[in-house]
C-alpha positions as CSV (number, residue, x, y, z in Angstrom):
1,M,92.2,94.2,60.1
2,G,89.0,95.1,61.9
3,D,88.5,98.7,63.1
4,K,92.0,99.7,62.1
5,V,90.8,100.3,58.5
6,A,88.0,102.6,57.3
7,F,86.8,102.0,53.8
8,T,85.0,104.8,51.9
9,E,83.5,104.2,48.5
10,I,82.8,107.2,46.2
11,Y,80.3,106.2,43.6
12,T,81.5,108.1,40.5
13,F,79.2,106.5,38.0
14,N,76.8,109.4,38.9
15,R,77.8,112.3,36.6
16,E,77.5,115.0,39.3
17,T,79.8,113.0,41.6
18,F,82.3,112.3,38.9
19,L,82.4,116.1,38.1
20,E,82.9,116.9,41.8
21,W,85.8,114.5,42.2
22,G,87.2,114.8,38.7
23,I,88.3,111.2,38.5
24,A,86.3,108.1,37.7
25,D,88.5,105.2,38.9
26,A,91.1,105.5,41.6
27,L,92.4,103.8,44.8
28,F,93.8,105.8,47.7
29,I,95.4,104.5,50.9
30,D,96.0,107.2,53.5
31,E,95.2,109.9,50.9
32,K,97.9,108.7,48.6
33,E,96.8,107.5,45.2
34,I,97.9,104.0,44.4
35,R,98.8,103.5,40.7
36,T,96.5,100.7,39.5
37,G,97.2,100.3,35.8
38,P,95.2,97.1,35.1
39,P,92.7,96.7,38.0
40,P,94.6,95.3,41.0
41,S,93.3,92.0,42.5
42,Y,91.6,91.9,45.8
43,E,94.6,90.2,47.3
44,D,97.0,93.0,46.0
45,I,94.8,95.7,47.6
46,K,94.6,93.7,50.8
47,K,98.4,93.4,51.0
48,K,98.9,97.1,50.4
49,I,96.4,98.0,53.2
50,A,97.9,95.4,55.5
51,K,101.4,96.8,54.9
52,R,100.2,100.3,55.9
53,V,98.4,99.0,59.0
54,K,101.5,97.2,60.1
55,K,103.5,100.5,59.9
56,L,100.9,102.1,62.3
57,K,101.9,99.8,65.2
């Protein structure tokens, strides 16, 4: 997907960062939280991102 996708990781294992964000484990696509339940596979995440990128065209 190249430069169409920006990935930002927030390392919440650091207590101060966790307290700042108030959440330890989450996935957001376009500022919308994706319900993860059991951790999603890499392929599932990739599909969700690809679906969103396709809508941008």
